[in-house]
N, CA and C atoms of all chains as a GROMACS GRO file, in nm:
protein
  570
    1MET      N    1  -1.156   0.756  -2.436
    1MET     CA    2  -1.105   0.669  -2.366
    1MET      C    3  -1.071   0.717  -2.242
    2SER      N    4  -1.065   0.649  -2.105
    2SER     CA    5  -1.024   0.676  -1.996
    2SER      C    6  -0.844   0.665  -1.961
    3LYS      N    7  -0.803   0.741  -1.906
    3LYS     CA    8  -0.664   0.770  -1.870
    3LYS      C    9  -0.648   0.633  -1.830
    4GLU      N   10  -0.730   0.559  -1.732
    4GLU     CA   11  -0.654   0.448  -1.630
    4GLU      C   12  -0.658   0.332  -1.748
    5GLN      N   13  -0.704   0.340  -1.878
    5GLN     CA   14  -0.629   0.224  -1.900
    5GLN      C   15  -0.576   0.169  -1.964
    6ASN      N   16  -0.487   0.321  -1.985
    6ASN     CA   17  -0.346   0.294  -1.995
    6ASN      C   18  -0.250   0.331  -1.895
    7THR      N   19  -0.312   0.278  -1.751
    7THR     CA   20  -0.211   0.252  -1.672
    7THR      C   21  -0.195   0.108  -1.629
    8VAL      N   22  -0.071   0.052  -1.588
    8VAL     CA   23  -0.050  -0.081  -1.515
    8VAL      C   24   0.010  -0.054  -1.390
    9TYR      N   25  -0.073  -0.106  -1.290
    9TYR     CA   26  -0.045  -0.089  -1.158
    9TYR      C   27   0.072  -0.232  -1.093
   10ILE      N   28   0.175  -0.169  -1.056
   10ILE     CA   29   0.290  -0.270  -1.043
   10ILE      C   30   0.262  -0.306  -0.893
   11GLY      N   31   0.245  -0.472  -0.865
   11GLY     CA   32   0.242  -0.532  -0.736
   11GLY      C   33   0.361  -0.612  -0.701
   12ARG      N   34   0.306  -0.731  -0.666
   12ARG     CA   35   0.416  -0.825  -0.602
   12ARG      C   36   0.438  -0.958  -0.721
   13LYS      N   37   0.376  -0.927  -0.823
   13LYS     CA   38   0.369  -1.090  -0.927
   13LYS      C   39   0.552  -1.062  -0.995
   14PRO      N   40   0.538  -1.137  -1.056
   14PRO     CA   41   0.685  -1.161  -1.116
   14PRO      C   42   0.656  -1.046  -1.225
   15ALA      N   43   0.812  -0.980  -1.262
   15ALA     CA   44   0.778  -0.855  -1.360
   15ALA      C   45   0.747  -0.886  -1.487
   16MET      N   46   0.759  -1.022  -1.547
   16MET     CA   47   0.698  -1.090  -1.648
   16MET      C   48   0.543  -1.039  -1.670
   17ASN      N   49   0.504  -1.074  -1.578
   17ASN     CA   50   0.306  -1.056  -1.582
   17ASN      C   51   0.287  -0.897  -1.614
   18TYR      N   52   0.388  -0.802  -1.571
   18TYR     CA   53   0.370  -0.683  -1.587
   18TYR      C   54   0.368  -0.625  -1.725
   19VAL      N   55   0.503  -0.703  -1.789
   19VAL     CA   56   0.570  -0.691  -1.930
   19VAL      C   57   0.443  -0.718  -1.981
   20LEU      N   58   0.382  -0.818  -2.004
   20LEU     CA   59   0.295  -0.858  -2.067
   20LEU      C   60   0.152  -0.769  -2.086
   21ALA      N   61   0.102  -0.716  -1.969
   21ALA     CA   62   0.018  -0.645  -1.957
   21ALA      C   63   0.046  -0.487  -2.038
   22VAL      N   64   0.190  -0.438  -2.035
   22VAL     CA   65   0.229  -0.321  -2.120
   22VAL      C   66   0.215  -0.365  -2.225
   23ILE      N   67   0.259  -0.472  -2.328
   23ILE     CA   68   0.268  -0.494  -2.428
   23ILE      C   69   0.106  -0.487  -2.475
   24THR      N   70   0.018  -0.564  -2.437
   24THR     CA   71  -0.107  -0.572  -2.460
   24THR      C   72  -0.154  -0.472  -2.457
   25SER      N   73  -0.141  -0.387  -2.355
   25SER     CA   74  -0.193  -0.238  -2.367
   25SER      C   75  -0.153  -0.166  -2.483
   26PHE      N   76  -0.037  -0.176  -2.515
   26PHE     CA   77  -0.031  -0.098  -2.591
   26PHE      C   78  -0.063  -0.169  -2.775
   27HIS      N   79  -0.085  -0.273  -2.762
   27HIS     CA   80  -0.148  -0.347  -2.887
   27HIS      C   81  -0.294  -0.340  -2.921
   28SER      N   82  -0.353  -0.328  -2.778
   28SER     CA   83  -0.511  -0.332  -2.791
   28SER      C   84  -0.568  -0.213  -2.820
   29SER      N   85  -0.514  -0.121  -2.746
   29SER     CA   86  -0.586  -0.007  -2.789
   29SER      C   87  -0.465   0.071  -2.862
   30ASP      N   88  -0.488   0.172  -2.939
   30ASP     CA   89  -0.413   0.268  -3.021
   30ASP      C   90  -0.328   0.370  -2.959
   31THR      N   91  -0.301   0.372  -2.856
   31THR     CA   92  -0.243   0.440  -2.771
   31THR      C   93  -0.081   0.431  -2.799
   32LYS      N   94  -0.043   0.562  -2.783
   32LYS     CA   95   0.121   0.567  -2.782
   32LYS      C   96   0.181   0.592  -2.657
   33GLU      N   97   0.111   0.569  -2.522
   33GLU     CA   98   0.142   0.592  -2.423
   33GLU      C   99   0.067   0.514  -2.292
   34VAL      N  100   0.195   0.465  -2.215
   34VAL     CA  101   0.143   0.376  -2.129
   34VAL      C  102   0.224   0.437  -1.980
   35THR      N  103   0.137   0.404  -1.880
   35THR     CA  104   0.217   0.459  -1.730
   35THR      C  105   0.201   0.343  -1.644
   36LEU      N  106   0.352   0.324  -1.588
   36LEU     CA  107   0.352   0.257  -1.476
   36LEU      C  108   0.324   0.330  -1.378
   37LYS      N  109   0.239   0.252  -1.257
   37LYS     CA  110   0.270   0.291  -1.120
   37LYS      C  111   0.318   0.195  -1.017
   38ALA      N  112   0.387   0.231  -0.928
   38ALA     CA  113   0.440   0.101  -0.806
   38ALA      C  114   0.422   0.224  -0.661
   39ARG      N  115   0.434   0.165  -0.558
   39ARG     CA  116   0.518   0.232  -0.449
   39ARG      C  117   0.588   0.106  -0.379
   40GLY      N  118   0.627   0.149  -0.251
   40GLY     CA  119   0.738   0.060  -0.165
   40GLY      C  120   0.792  -0.049  -0.244
   41GLN      N  121   0.818  -0.160  -0.213
   41GLN     CA  122   0.906  -0.256  -0.267
   41GLN      C  123   0.894  -0.258  -0.420
   42ALA      N  124   0.751  -0.248  -0.474
   42ALA     CA  125   0.736  -0.259  -0.633
   42ALA      C  126   0.800  -0.166  -0.728
   43ILE      N  127   0.862  -0.053  -0.646
   43ILE     CA  128   0.890  -0.013  -0.739
   43ILE      C  129   1.037  -0.037  -0.824
   44THR      N  130   1.134  -0.145  -0.744
   44THR     CA  131   1.231  -0.199  -0.838
   44THR      C  132   1.152  -0.260  -0.930
   45THR      N  133   1.028  -0.352  -0.902
   45THR     CA  134   0.993  -0.427  -1.031
   45THR      C  135   0.956  -0.324  -1.175
   46ALA      N  136   0.897  -0.198  -1.111
   46ALA     CA  137   0.863  -0.140  -1.186
   46ALA      C  138   0.951  -0.074  -1.289
   47VAL      N  139   1.083  -0.069  -1.253
   47VAL     CA  140   1.176  -0.037  -1.330
   47VAL      C  141   1.223  -0.157  -1.419
   48ASP      N  142   1.220  -0.293  -1.337
   48ASP     CA  143   1.270  -0.394  -1.417
   48ASP      C  144   1.158  -0.390  -1.535
   49VAL      N  145   1.029  -0.368  -1.520
   49VAL     CA  146   0.935  -0.374  -1.621
   49VAL      C  147   0.972  -0.297  -1.738
   50ALA      N  148   0.974  -0.139  -1.738
   50ALA     CA  149   1.021  -0.069  -1.801
   50ALA      C  150   1.176  -0.119  -1.893
   51GLU      N  151   1.252  -0.169  -1.797
   51GLU     CA  152   1.371  -0.215  -1.880
   51GLU      C  153   1.360  -0.341  -1.979
   52ILE      N  154   1.285  -0.400  -1.911
   52ILE     CA  155   1.248  -0.549  -2.020
   52ILE      C  156   1.167  -0.520  -2.116
   53THR      N  157   1.063  -0.462  -2.109
   53THR     CA  158   0.989  -0.430  -2.168
   53THR      C  159   1.033  -0.355  -2.333
   54ASN      N  160   1.132  -0.259  -2.277
   54ASN     CA  161   1.176  -0.159  -2.372
   54ASN      C  162   1.303  -0.226  -2.458
   55ARG      N  163   1.425  -0.339  -2.392
   55ARG     CA  164   1.500  -0.403  -2.434
   55ARG      C  165   1.484  -0.524  -2.520
   56ARG      N  166   1.363  -0.602  -2.454
   56ARG     CA  167   1.348  -0.713  -2.519
   56ARG      C  168   1.232  -0.760  -2.623
   57PHE      N  169   1.130  -0.633  -2.623
   57PHE     CA  170   1.007  -0.645  -2.681
   57PHE      C  171   0.970  -0.516  -2.753
   58MET      N  172   1.011  -0.449  -2.705
   58MET     CA  173   0.931  -0.288  -2.802
   58MET      C  174   1.069  -0.236  -2.814
   59LYS      N  175   1.128  -0.203  -2.867
   59LYS     CA  176   1.272  -0.147  -2.897
   59LYS      C  177   1.250  -0.002  -2.926
   60ASP      N  178   1.117   0.016  -2.958
   60ASP     CA  179   1.098   0.179  -3.030
   60ASP      C  180   1.011   0.224  -2.883
   61LEU      N  181   1.017   0.177  -2.782
   61LEU     CA  182   0.968   0.216  -2.660
   61LEU      C  183   1.078   0.345  -2.587
   62LYS      N  184   1.006   0.480  -2.561
   62LYS     CA  185   1.139   0.501  -2.444
   62LYS      C  186   1.073   0.578  -2.341
   63VAL      N  187   1.152   0.605  -2.239
   63VAL     CA  188   1.091   0.652  -2.130
   63VAL      C  189   1.080   0.784  -2.110
   64SER      N  190   0.961   0.840  -2.107
   64SER     CA  191   0.951   0.992  -2.169
   64SER      C  192   0.925   1.077  -1.999
   65GLY      N  193   0.914   1.019  -1.939
   65GLY     CA  194   0.891   1.102  -1.778
   65GLY      C  195   0.916   1.010  -1.680
   66ILE      N  196   0.956   1.030  -1.576
   66ILE     CA  197   0.925   0.973  -1.415
   66ILE      C  198   0.908   1.066  -1.338
   67THR      N  199   0.787   1.038  -1.249
   67THR     CA  200   0.764   1.083  -1.123
   67THR      C  201   0.802   1.041  -0.969
   68LEU      N  202   0.842   1.103  -0.883
   68LEU     CA  203   0.884   1.041  -0.776
   68LEU      C  204   0.752   1.074  -0.684
   69GLY      N  205   0.731   1.034  -0.594
   69GLY     CA  206   0.650   1.106  -0.480
   69GLY      C  207   0.605   1.019  -0.329
   70THR      N  208   0.550   1.055  -0.257
   70THR     CA  209   0.568   1.002  -0.099
   70THR      C  210   0.400   1.010  -0.082
   71GLU      N  211   0.342   0.888  -0.027
   71GLU     CA  212   0.196   0.858  -0.013
   71GLU      C  213   0.179   0.802   0.115
   72GLU      N  214   0.115   0.849   0.218
   72GLU     CA  215   0.056   0.810   0.342
   72GLU      C  216  -0.019   0.690   0.325
   73MET      N  217   0.019   0.611   0.403
   73MET     CA  218  -0.017   0.488   0.404
   73MET      C  219  -0.098   0.446   0.555
   74PRO      N  220  -0.229   0.396   0.559
   74PRO     CA  221  -0.276   0.346   0.683
   74PRO      C  222  -0.182   0.238   0.778
   75PRO      N  223  -0.185   0.267   0.912
   75PRO     CA  224  -0.109   0.187   0.995
   75PRO      C  225  -0.139   0.034   0.966
   76ARG      N  226  -0.010  -0.049   0.996
   76ARG     CA  227  -0.044  -0.166   0.975
   76ARG      C  228  -0.095  -0.238   1.142
   77GLU      N  229  -0.176  -0.385   1.108
   77GLU     CA  230  -0.245  -0.455   1.236
   77GLU      C  231  -0.111  -0.398   1.337
   78GLY      N  232  -0.161  -0.374   1.426
   78GLY     CA  233  -0.101  -0.359   1.562
   78GLY      C  234   0.014  -0.230   1.569
   79GLU      N  235  -0.018  -0.169   1.490
   79GLU     CA  236   0.088  -0.008   1.475
   79GLU      C  237  -0.024   0.089   1.503
   80ASN      N  238   0.003   0.145   1.553
   80ASN     CA  239  -0.025   0.321   1.584
   80ASN      C  240  -0.014   0.428   1.469
   81ARG      N  241   0.078   0.432   1.411
   81ARG     CA  242   0.112   0.511   1.315
   81ARG      C  243   0.098   0.484   1.167
   82SER      N  244   0.058   0.601   1.100
   82SER     CA  245   0.077   0.592   0.956
   82SER      C  246   0.209   0.556   0.889
   83ARG      N  247   0.215   0.521   0.790
   83ARG     CA  248   0.365   0.501   0.726
   83ARG      C  249   0.373   0.591   0.587
   84MET      N  250   0.490   0.643   0.592
   84MET     CA  251   0.504   0.688   0.434
   84MET      C  252   0.590   0.620   0.358
   85VAL      N  253   0.539   0.620   0.222
   85VAL     CA  254   0.573   0.504   0.114
   85VAL      C  255   0.580   0.561   0.005
   86SER      N  256   0.699   0.582  -0.048
   86SER     CA  257   0.733   0.636  -0.165
   86SER      C  258   0.646   0.547  -0.293
   87THR      N  259   0.659   0.611  -0.383
   87THR     CA  260   0.574   0.622  -0.505
   87THR      C  261   0.669   0.663  -0.621
   88ILE      N  262   0.659   0.564  -0.735
   88ILE     CA  263   0.706   0.605  -0.866
   88ILE      C  264   0.599   0.592  -0.983
   89GLU      N  265   0.613   0.678  -1.068
   89GLU     CA  266   0.532   0.665  -1.181
   89GLU      C  267   0.613   0.673  -1.309
   90ILE      N  268   0.612   0.583  -1.385
   90ILE     CA  269   0.694   0.598  -1.511
   90ILE      C  270   0.638   0.589  -1.648
   91LYS      N  271   0.647   0.679  -1.725
   91LYS     CA  272   0.567   0.681  -1.878
   91LYS      C  273   0.649   0.641  -1.991
   92LEU      N  274   0.586   0.527  -2.041
   92LEU     CA  275   0.666   0.463  -2.154
   92LEU      C  276   0.569   0.545  -2.295
   93THR      N  277   0.656   0.564  -2.361
   93THR     CA  278   0.594   0.607  -2.515
   93THR      C  279   0.656   0.566  -2.638
   94ARG      N  280   0.571   0.542  -2.703
   94ARG     CA  281   0.596   0.468  -2.860
   94ARG      C  282   0.662   0.559  -2.921
   95GLY      N  283   0.789   0.539  -2.977
   95GLY     CA  284   0.840   0.649  -3.056
   95GLY      C  285   0.760   0.645  -3.185
   96MET      N  286   3.773   1.944  -0.846
   96MET     CA  287   3.692   1.844  -0.775
   96MET      C  288   3.642   1.716  -0.878
   97SER      N  289   3.673   1.614  -0.823
   97SER     CA  290   3.609   1.473  -0.895
   97SER      C  291   3.474   1.459  -0.896
   98LYS      N  292   3.378   1.412  -1.009
   98LYS     CA  293   3.262   1.393  -0.998
   98LYS      C  294   3.230   1.273  -0.876
   99GLU      N  295   3.272   1.217  -0.896
   99GLU     CA  296   3.252   1.092  -0.771
   99GLU      C  297   3.217   1.131  -0.645
  100GLN      N  298   3.295   1.257  -0.606
  100GLN     CA  299   3.258   1.290  -0.465
  100GLN      C  300   3.127   1.350  -0.463
  101ASN      N  301   3.062   1.359  -0.560
  101ASN     CA  302   2.926   1.369  -0.552
  101ASN      C  303   2.828   1.276  -0.601
  102THR      N  304   2.842   1.174  -0.574
  102THR     CA  305   2.767   1.074  -0.609
  102THR      C  306   2.769   0.968  -0.467
  103VAL      N  307   2.597   0.905  -0.446
  103VAL     CA  308   2.602   0.847  -0.328
  103VAL      C  309   2.553   0.733  -0.376
  104TYR      N  310   2.626   0.610  -0.352
  104TYR     CA  311   2.577   0.482  -0.403
  104TYR      C  312   2.498   0.407  -0.278
  105ILE      N  313   2.380   0.374  -0.332
  105ILE     CA  314   2.298   0.357  -0.232
  105ILE      C  315   2.296   0.181  -0.217
  106GLY      N  316   2.309   0.105  -0.100
  106GLY     CA  317   2.321  -0.027  -0.065
  106GLY      C  318   2.201  -0.068   0.008
  107ARG      N  319   2.225  -0.171   0.092
  107ARG     CA  320   2.129  -0.227   0.165
  107ARG      C  321   2.103  -0.158   0.312
  108LYS      N  322   2.192  -0.082   0.356
  108LYS     CA  323   2.149   0.050   0.511
  108LYS      C  324   2.047   0.071   0.477
  109PRO      N  325   2.002   0.136   0.608
  109PRO     CA  326   1.858   0.196   0.620
  109PRO      C  327   1.853   0.326   0.549
  110ALA      N  328   1.774   0.371   0.481
  110ALA     CA  329   1.755   0.508   0.410
  110ALA      C  330   1.841   0.603   0.502
  111MET      N  331   1.797   0.586   0.612
  111MET     CA  332   1.847   0.762   0.667
  111MET      C  333   2.013   0.735   0.692
  112ASN      N  334   2.101   0.663   0.654
  112ASN     CA  335   2.234   0.621   0.648
  112ASN      C  336   2.257   0.696   0.495
  113TYR      N  337   2.204   0.704   0.402
  113TYR     CA  338   2.229   0.791   0.305
  113TYR      C  339   2.148   0.893   0.297
  114VAL      N  340   2.054   0.946   0.361
  114VAL     CA  341   1.982   1.079   0.367
  114VAL      C  342   2.110   1.157   0.418
  115LEU      N  343   2.173   1.096   0.538
  115LEU     CA  344   2.248   1.181   0.588
  115LEU      C  345   2.373   1.219   0.501
  116ALA      N  346   2.444   1.126   0.427
  116ALA     CA  347   2.564   1.115   0.342
  116ALA      C  348   2.498   1.235   0.226
  117VAL      N  349   2.358   1.248   0.185
  117VAL     CA  350   2.370   1.338   0.061
  117VAL      C  351   2.376   1.460   0.146
  118ILE      N  352   2.302   1.483   0.287
  118ILE     CA  353   2.303   1.625   0.341
  118ILE      C  354   2.444   1.645   0.353
  119THR      N  355   2.546   1.603   0.429
  119THR     CA  356   2.682   1.599   0.444
  119THR      C  357   2.744   1.650   0.292
  120SER      N  358   2.708   1.538   0.210
  120SER     CA  359   2.777   1.588   0.066
  120SER      C  360   2.750   1.747   0.011
  121PHE      N  361   2.596   1.783   0.026
  121PHE     CA  362   2.564   1.906  -0.006
  121PHE      C  363   2.632   2.014   0.082
  122HIS      N  364   2.675   2.004   0.193
  122HIS     CA  365   2.723   2.116   0.300
  122HIS      C  366   2.841   2.102   0.302
  123SER      N  367   2.955   2.002   0.269
  123SER     CA  368   3.066   1.963   0.292
  123SER      C  369   3.141   2.040   0.145
  124SER      N  370   3.095   2.045   0.024
  124SER     CA  371   3.118   2.078  -0.074
  124SER      C  372   3.024   2.183  -0.109
  125ASP      N  373   3.070   2.301  -0.202
  125ASP     CA  374   2.999   2.364  -0.276
  125ASP      C  375   2.883   2.355  -0.362
  126THR      N  376   2.878   2.204  -0.349
  126THR     CA  377   2.806   2.145  -0.507
  126THR      C  378   2.660   2.204  -0.495
  127LYS      N  379   2.609   2.213  -0.620
  127LYS     CA  380   2.456   2.204  -0.626
  127LYS      C  381   2.390   2.095  -0.640
  128GLU      N  382   2.488   1.983  -0.670
  128GLU     CA  383   2.405   1.853  -0.742
  128GLU      C  384   2.492   1.731  -0.652
  129VAL      N  385   2.401   1.636  -0.631
  129VAL     CA  386   2.411   1.496  -0.597
  129VAL      C  387   2.347   1.418  -0.676
  130THR      N  388   2.417   1.298  -0.719
  130THR     CA  389   2.354   1.206  -0.794
  130THR      C  390   2.337   1.057  -0.706
  131LEU      N  391   2.243   0.986  -0.684
  131LEU     CA  392   2.203   0.844  -0.593
  131LEU      C  393   2.205   0.766  -0.736
  132LYS      N  394   2.316   0.676  -0.680
  132LYS     CA  395   2.315   0.528  -0.768
  132LYS      C  396   2.301   0.417  -0.712
  133ALA      N  397   2.211   0.355  -0.767
  133ALA     CA  398   2.114   0.220  -0.696
  133ALA      C  399   2.119   0.105  -0.811
  134ARG      N  400   2.116  -0.021  -0.744
  134ARG     CA  401   2.086  -0.136  -0.868
  134ARG      C  402   2.000  -0.228  -0.777
  135GLY      N  403   1.892  -0.303  -0.842
  135GLY     CA  404   1.844  -0.422  -0.793
  135GLY      C  405   1.744  -0.359  -0.683
  136GLN      N  406   1.743  -0.447  -0.582
  136GLN     CA  407   1.625  -0.392  -0.441
  136GLN      C  408   1.697  -0.253  -0.389
  137ALA      N  409   1.794  -0.200  -0.388
  137ALA     CA  410   1.823  -0.065  -0.350
  137ALA      C  411   1.789   0.030  -0.438
  138ILE      N  412   1.678   0.022  -0.552
  138ILE     CA  413   1.633   0.104  -0.610
  138ILE      C  414   1.517   0.170  -0.532
  139THR      N  415   1.441   0.066  -0.441
  139THR     CA  416   1.344   0.163  -0.368
  139THR      C  417   1.416   0.254  -0.256
  140THR      N  418   1.539   0.201  -0.211
  140THR     CA  419   1.589   0.269  -0.106
  140THR      C  420   1.631   0.399  -0.172
  141ALA      N  421   1.664   0.399  -0.294
  141ALA     CA  422   1.731   0.537  -0.339
  141ALA      C  423   1.617   0.626  -0.340
  142VAL      N  424   1.482   0.582  -0.412
  142VAL     CA  425   1.378   0.688  -0.430
  142VAL      C  426   1.314   0.705  -0.279
  143ASP      N  427   1.362   0.626  -0.176
  143ASP     CA  428   1.320   0.670  -0.020
  143ASP      C  429   1.393   0.785   0.012
  144VAL      N  430   1.514   0.772  -0.040
  144VAL     CA  431   1.646   0.882   0.016
  144VAL      C  432   1.606   0.999  -0.057
  145ALA      N  433   1.599   1.035  -0.211
  145ALA     CA  434   1.543   1.153  -0.266
  145ALA      C  435   1.416   1.210  -0.195
  146GLU      N  436   1.313   1.125  -0.159
  146GLU     CA  437   1.197   1.149  -0.111
  146GLU      C  438   1.219   1.235   0.035
  147ILE      N  439   1.308   1.152   0.126
  147ILE     CA  440   1.316   1.194   0.255
  147ILE      C  441   1.421   1.306   0.266
  148THR      N  442   1.509   1.315   0.196
  148THR     CA  443   1.592   1.461   0.206
  148THR      C  444   1.526   1.557   0.140
  149ASN      N  445   1.449   1.544   0.065
  149ASN     CA  446   1.382   1.662   0.002
  149ASN      C  447   1.262   1.698   0.064
  150ARG      N  448   1.178   1.606   0.164
  150ARG     CA  449   1.037   1.656   0.203
  150ARG      C  450   1.083   1.692   0.369
  151ARG      N  451   1.186   1.589   0.387
  151ARG     CA  452   1.182   1.643   0.560
  151ARG      C  453   1.313   1.725   0.599
  152PHE      N  454   1.402   1.734   0.496
  152PHE     CA  455   1.559   1.819   0.536
  152PHE      C  456   1.588   1.925   0.464
  153MET      N  457   1.571   1.914   0.312
  153MET     CA  458   1.637   2.018   0.245
  153MET      C  459   1.517   2.056   0.124
  154LYS      N  460   1.446   2.131   0.154
  154LYS     CA  461   1.285   2.156   0.076
  154LYS      C  462   1.320   2.217  -0.032
  155ASP      N  463   1.438   2.287  -0.036
  155ASP     CA  464   1.488   2.357  -0.161
  155ASP      C  465   1.558   2.284  -0.289
  156LEU      N  466   1.552   2.138  -0.233
  156LEU     CA  467   1.593   2.017  -0.351
  156LEU      C  468   1.512   2.019  -0.458
  157LYS      N  469   1.520   1.984  -0.581
  157LYS     CA  470   1.467   1.902  -0.645
  157LYS      C  471   1.496   1.788  -0.730
  158VAL      N  472   1.445   1.694  -0.777
  158VAL     CA  473   1.492   1.595  -0.884
  158VAL      C  474   1.510   1.644  -1.031
  159SER      N  475   1.640   1.684  -1.071
  159SER     CA  476   1.612   1.712  -1.171
  159SER      C  477   1.683   1.627  -1.314
  160GLY      N  478   1.703   1.502  -1.280
  160GLY     CA  479   1.680   1.377  -1.369
  160GLY      C  480   1.683   1.259  -1.294
  161ILE      N  481   1.636   1.186  -1.405
  161ILE     CA  482   1.627   1.003  -1.348
  161ILE      C  483   1.665   0.943  -1.495
  162THR      N  484   1.736   0.850  -1.467
  162THR     CA  485   1.786   0.749  -1.588
  162THR      C  486   1.788   0.616  -1.526
  163LEU      N  487   1.737   0.513  -1.606
  163LEU     CA  488   1.698   0.374  -1.569
  163LEU      C  489   1.848   0.311  -1.668
  164GLY      N  490   1.837   0.201  -1.599
  164GLY     CA  491   1.934   0.137  -1.708
  164GLY      C  492   1.940  -0.015  -1.652
  165THR      N  493   2.062  -0.116  -1.736
  165THR     CA  494   2.054  -0.229  -1.705
  165THR      C  495   2.180  -0.245  -1.709
  166GLU      N  496   2.224  -0.348  -1.628
  166GLU     CA  497   2.368  -0.396  -1.572
  166GLU      C  498   2.381  -0.561  -1.602
  167GLU      N  499   2.472  -0.603  -1.685
  167GLU     CA  500   2.497  -0.725  -1.615
  167GLU      C  501   2.588  -0.785  -1.525
  168MET      N  502   2.518  -0.826  -1.424
  168MET     CA  503   2.615  -0.893  -1.313
  168MET      C  504   2.676  -1.046  -1.340
  169PRO      N  505   2.785  -1.040  -1.253
  169PRO     CA  506   2.808  -1.194  -1.265
  169PRO      C  507   2.754  -1.271  -1.198
  170PRO      N  508   2.775  -1.416  -1.253
  170PRO     CA  509   2.668  -1.542  -1.223
  170PRO      C  510   2.704  -1.550  -1.034
  171ARG      N  511   2.563  -1.569  -0.976
  171ARG     CA  512   2.582  -1.599  -0.822
  171ARG      C  513   2.639  -1.737  -0.812
  172GLU      N  514   2.709  -1.750  -0.704
  172GLU     CA  515   2.754  -1.929  -0.630
  172GLU      C  516   2.658  -1.998  -0.699
  173GLY      N  517   2.718  -2.085  -0.792
  173GLY     CA  518   2.630  -2.241  -0.831
  173GLY      C  519   2.530  -2.212  -0.957
  174GLU      N  520   2.567  -2.065  -0.994
  174GLU     CA  521   2.487  -2.042  -1.134
  174GLU      C  522   2.563  -2.034  -1.234
  175ASN      N  523   2.500  -2.093  -1.355
  175ASN     CA  524   2.591  -2.048  -1.487
  175ASN      C  525   2.589  -1.909  -1.545
  176ARG      N  526   2.455  -1.870  -1.522
  176ARG     CA  527   2.423  -1.733  -1.638
  176ARG      C  528   2.464  -1.614  -1.557
  177SER      N  529   2.487  -1.526  -1.606
  177SER     CA  530   2.501  -1.362  -1.562
  177SER      C  531   2.355  -1.357  -1.582
  178ARG      N  532   2.352  -1.245  -1.456
  178ARG     CA  533   2.220  -1.186  -1.451
  178ARG      C  534   2.188  -1.036  -1.487
  179MET      N  535   2.047  -1.014  -1.560
  179MET     CA  536   2.060  -0.862  -1.584
  179MET      C  537   2.017  -0.795  -1.442
  180VAL      N  538   2.046  -0.689  -1.426
  180VAL     CA  539   2.017  -0.633  -1.288
  180VAL      C  540   1.963  -0.437  -1.345
  181SER      N  541   1.842  -0.428  -1.302
  181SER     CA  542   1.799  -0.299  -1.319
  181SER      C  543   1.888  -0.164  -1.231
  182THR      N  544   1.877  -0.064  -1.298
  182THR     CA  545   1.995   0.033  -1.202
  182THR      C  546   1.896   0.205  -1.254
  183ILE      N  547   1.910   0.287  -1.147
  183ILE     CA  548   1.888   0.380  -1.146
  183ILE      C  549   1.944   0.505  -1.093
  184GLU      N  550   1.961   0.611  -1.152
  184GLU     CA  551   2.041   0.733  -1.115
  184GLU      C  552   1.941   0.840  -1.096
  185ILE      N  553   1.948   0.879  -0.992
  185ILE     CA  554   1.844   1.022  -0.919
  185ILE      C  555   1.950   1.152  -0.913
  186LYS      N  556   1.926   1.240  -1.008
  186LYS     CA  557   2.016   1.359  -0.993
  186LYS      C  558   1.914   1.477  -0.911
  187LEU      N  559   2.015   1.498  -0.785
  187LEU     CA  560   1.923   1.597  -0.676
  187LEU      C  561   1.987   1.694  -0.709
  188THR      N  562   1.905   1.870  -0.732
  188THR     CA  563   1.958   1.983  -0.734
  188THR      C  564   1.918   2.081  -0.671
  189ARG      N  565   2.030   2.177  -0.602
  189ARG     CA  566   1.958   2.241  -0.505
  189ARG      C  567   1.910   2.392  -0.586
  190GLY      N  568   1.836   2.421  -0.548
  190GLY     CA  569   1.740   2.566  -0.634
  190GLY      C  570   1.824   2.664  -0.599
   0.00000   0.00000   0.00000
């Protein structure tokens, strides 16, 4: 199985959408590990998703690793400079 | 020295304000460790502060620990229910 199947990309939707994606990912494959990836403002949503999934739905989950990073993004319309955007990866493991 | 002196609370100001606070904290005391604390939307700013301080100003820093959590906040004006808010603590250590 490719590793990407166990990755949930966090965007601008409400946190509950991604919570459902994480639960589905754990239940549909026999994986012990799902990684959340987010950048910019979605970082807060990624933390919400980890906390909600863990506290409300899968109490046997734990956060087994968190990595911060920075990515260069192309300039916005009408701007000249590329932007630096922070990223986060949160690895959730089933105990 | 109290531990609180080595904690930088991240709020709604621009990230560079807190980057300066972190650098000052490392230089004014002889500490090897500063902790960033944030909740809600400020979580993204906290990650920005860790990344900018590390990449642009203090290349010998590393993220030595990240803890996620949830806090109960009092209800907003006109609402009945308390809200759950995600939190993050990012520990920065000088190598």
